[in-house]
N, C-alpha and C positions, 0 to 999 in steps of 0.2 A: 720693281718687285724685290722683296727682301729674300735673300738666299736662306732657306731654312737651315742649311748646314752651318752657316755663320752664326745663326741664332743659337744653335746647339753648342757651338764653341763658346759663345758669350755666356750661356747658362752654366757651362762647366767651369769656366774661369770664375764666375761669381760664386759658385759653390765651394771651390778650393781656395779662392782668394790668393792664388799664387800661380804664376805662369808655368813654372817647372812642373808642379804637381798636376795642374790641369792638362798640360801637354802629355804627361805620362798617362793620365786617365784616358785621353783621346787617342793614344798611340800615335802621336805625331811629335815632331821636333818643336822645341820652344821657339826658334825663329819663325817656323811655319805658323804657329799659333799667333805670334805677335803680328805677322803679316795679315792673317785672317781677321783679327780684331781691328787692325788699322784699316783694312779694306771695308769692313762693315761700318766703321766710323765715317769713312770717306763717302760711302754710299748714302748714309743718312745725314751727313753734314753736321754731326754733333759729336762731342767727346763722351764716350760711354764709361770709361774707367780712369781712375787716378791711381798712380803708384804712391804708396806711403811706406813708412818704415815698418808698419805692421803687415804690409802686403798690398794687394790690389783691392780698391774700393770703388763700387759703382757710383757714378755721378747721378744727379737727378734725372738726366736723360737715360742713363743706364738702368736706374730703378724702374722707370716707366717701361723700358723695353723688357726687362725681366718679368714685370708683372703680367705682360701679355705673351711673353715668349713661350712659357710652358703650355698655355692654352693653344697657341698656334701649332706647336709640335704635336700635341695630343690630337688636335683636330686633323692634322695631316696624316698621322698614323692611323687614326680611325677611318679616314676616307680611303686610304690605301687598303686597309684590311677589309672594309666593306666591299670595295670593288672586287677584291680577290674572292671574297666569300660569295658574292653574287654569282660567280661562275659555278658555284656548287660547294658543298660542304667538304670536298676533298682538298681544298686549298686554305692557306692562311693559318691563323692561330686561334684557338679557343681557350679563353682564360676563365677558369672556374674556381670558386672558393666554397668551402663547406664547413659547417659546424661539426663537432665531434661525433654526434650520432649518425647523421647521414653519411659522413666520411667513412664510417666503418660498416654501416648497414647496406648501402646500395651504390655508393659512388664508384667504388672500384670495379664492380661488375659492369656498370653502365659505361664507364670510360673504356674498359676492355672491349666491349662489344662495338663501341663507336670506332675504336682504333682498327678493329678488324675490317669493318665496312668502309672506312675512310682512311687508308694508311698514309696518305699524304697530308693529312690534317695534323698540325702540331698542337698538342694539348698541354696546358699548364694548369696545375691544381695547387691551390694554397689552402691552408687551414689556420689562418690567422685568427686573432680576436675578432668577434663578429662586428664590433663597432668600427674597427679598422676596415673590415670588408665593405661596410656600407659607404664609407668615405672613398674607398678605392673604386667602387661602382660609379659614384658621381664623378670621379676624375677620369673615368673611362680606362682605368687600369685593369679592370675586370669586366667581363661580359655578363656574368651571371653568378649568383650566389644561391646556395641552398642552406638556409639558416632558420633558426627559431623565428617564426613570423611576427611574434609580438614586438620584436625590436624594430620592425619597419612599418607595421600596420597603421600606426598613428601619424606617420610622416606623409606629406603630400607628394613626395618626390619619387616614390617607388610604386611599381605594380607588384602585387604578391599573388601567388597561385599555390594553394595548399596541396600538399601531398598526403597520402594516407597517414593517419595517426597510428602509432604503435604503442600498445600498453607497456608501461614500465613494470619491471619485476625486481624486487630485492632478492639478492642471492648471497649464499655463503659457501664455504668449502664443505666437503663431506666431513663429518665428525665434529662440526661446530657445536658449541654448547646450546645454541638456539634450537637445534633440531630435537632436543629433549622436550621442548614445549610444543603443545599442539597448535596454538594460534598466537604467536608472539605479536604484541602490539608494536606500533611504530616507535612509541616511547621506549619500549623494551629493546627493540632492535638498535636504536640509536644510543644505547648504553655501550655499544661496541663502536670502534672507529668506523667512519664512513669514508670509503675511497671513491672519488668521482671527480670528473671535471667540474669546474664551477658551473652553476645552473643559473639561467636568466631570471629576471625579476618575476616572471609569470608564476613559477612554482616556488620561488624563494620564500615568500612570506608564509606559505602553507607549511613548508619544511620547518622553518624556524618556530612557528607557532605550535606545531604539534610535538616537535621533538626537542626544541631548545638546544639543538646540537649545531655545531658549526657557527658561522657568523654571517651577517649581512654586510656586504661592501657598501659603505655609506655613500661612496661616490657614484656607484653604478646601480645599486640595488640587487646585484647578483648574490646568490647564495654560495658561500665558500665553505666546503666541507672540511672536516678534520684532517683528512689526507687528500689534498688537492693534486690531481694529476691532469695531464693534458689529453689523454686518450682513454677510451674504454678498455683497450687491450692492456694498458699499463695497470688500470684499476683491477682487472681480472688477475693479473700476476700478483698484485698486493693481496687480494682476497685469498688466493690459493696458498699463499705463504703465511697467513696470519689468521686472527679472529676478526678481521675487518669484514664489513659487509659492502656489497656493491649494488649498483642499480643499472639495469640494462633491459633491452627488449629480449624476448625469448629467442629471436633469431640470432642474437649476438652471443648467446651462451648455449645454444643448442648442442654444439659439439661436446662441450664439457659435461652437459647434463647427460648426454647419451652414454658417456663412459664413466659416469658416476663421480666425476671430480667436483662438480658444482651442483648445489641443490637450490631450486627455486623456492623461496619462502612463500607461505600461503597468505600473502597480504595483497589485496586488490582494492584500489580506490578509483572512481571514475575520473578524478583529476590527474591521475598519475599516468601520463602519456606524452609522447613526443608531439611537437606542434611546428614542424618545419615545412618549408616549401620553397618554391622558386621566388627569387627577388631580383628585379632588374629595374633600371631607371625608366620613368615615364618619358615618352617622346623618342626613345631609341628603338628602332625596329629590330625585331628578331631576325638574325641572320640565318641562312640555311644550316650552318654548323650548330648554332644554338638550338634550333628546332629539332635537328637530328639527335642532339644530346638529350634534350628534354623528352623526346619519344623513348629513347633507350632507358632513361631513368624511371619514367612512369611504368614501363614494362617490368623492370626489376622490382619496383615497389609493389606492384600488383602480385608478383610471385611471392614476395616476402609476406604479404598479408595471408596468403594461403598456407605458407610454411608455418607461420606463427599460429594459425588456427589449428593445424594438425598437432603441433607440439602442445598447445594449451589443452586440447582434448585428451591427449595421452597422459597429461599430468593430473587430470581430474580423478578424484577417488571413485572407486567402483564399489558396487554393492549397497 
């Protein structure tokens, strides 16, 4: 049997290519790391690393070990986590990633409610690039992602479960020149800078075709606006301080609308909506913690739908 701790030591040495730096990363002495690697080589009966002037270099046997080592460690971590989580959602770690819209719309409330009910559950939330999220899911570095579904629907490796769609609303600050016009067109609105996170390929072509504003990332197909930010909150700050326009759901700008800081522009299109949901790898069972989190998020999403319905009704012209 191969000691997984020794494999971890070998992977760290291969990453740093230097015994001193690897030992520091492992919080152990250099002689102890040397003994650990020597012991692993003795157990396997092969030489795993060569010392060169440039540092430490894996041998052919070392390369083969490294190729399988990461998977062995990930599988061991996954097994340990699953066994803990089978005891109930109060134990272990839940690792979640989300795109910019669900991160600000519903994720915080769902995580908060989950933490109250399961205080011993450790929760990790990331908001990386969605393509990195998908790869992290396949490597078992994440349990679940809440992302734009179009990035995963065509792939055979994922299960997707849609969450409610939320209509998108363009908005501007109070006193913006656009408010002097009764029904500004999209082309007219995009004569002003657009502040937003990059948008996935699903709406990208529509934005570019109608407004010719921003650019299309030729490598990803994403729409990159004139003012690209990473969060909806930052986009709101830009809009409040300038003549830029933003795009959000009514739930995300309800507070600013209520105090008159932000005005929702009267532009509605059936294609202008969110399209996110749960994404997780096929063949990986839902743990109790994942199920508990999904239940909380669905409840928050249902509440959001009702809040947005009330806001939208209050904004309709009377008479």
